[in-house]
N, C-alpha and C positions, 0 to 999 in steps of 0.2 A: 414435496416441496425442495426446491434446490437450495443449496447451501454453498458457502464460499468461506475457506479457510484462509485468514491472513496470518502470516508469521511475521514478526518485526522484533526488532531490537531497540532499547531505550537506551539513549545516552552511549557510553563506551562499555556497557554491560556485554558480557559475552552470552550470557543466557538469552535465548528466545523466547518470546511469548508468542501464544496462539490465542487468536479470537476467532469465532464463526459468526457469520452475518446469515440472517435468512433470505439471501438475495442471490440469484444467479451470477456467476464471476463475470460475466460479459456486461453486467449492469452496474456493478458495484462502482460507487464514486469514492473520491477522496472524502466528501462530506460524510457519507455513510460510516467511512473509518474514524473520522476525526469524533463523530457524536458517540461513537462506542468507546474510543478510548478516552475522551473527555480530558485533554491536556490541551487547554486553549492557546499557551503560549509557545508551544513545539513548533519546530520547523519539520517539514517533512520531506524525505527524497526517495525518489524511485531508484532502485539499484537492479542492475541486470547485469549479465556475464556476455561478452563478445568474444568471438573466436579469435579475432586480430588485436583487439585491444586491451582485453582482460576486463577487470570490473569497471563498469562505467556507473555513475550517479548523477542525478539531476534533480534540481529543486522541484517539488510538486506544488502548483500553483494553482488555486480554484478559479479565479478569474470570472468573467462575465458568465461562462458555462461550466457545468459541473466537469469536475477532471475525472475522466473514466480510469480507474485503477487497471495497469498493465496487469494480464494474466498470461500464463504460459499456454500456447496452443499446441496440441499433441499432433 
């Protein structure tokens, strides 16, 4: 069975947290993550590293369709 590990930070805490979802990485949605985390009033952001611009983050919105969580491609 495929499993996805998600590392996240809460607020300004420096210590990261890890959760595991029993879903393949390419199928994990924002809703899956929010259901496990159980923090209904939190805002979520996707954060990535760009060679030209450095660290980028953008708000994560569910909208009408499930938002697929970005994952690294080898």
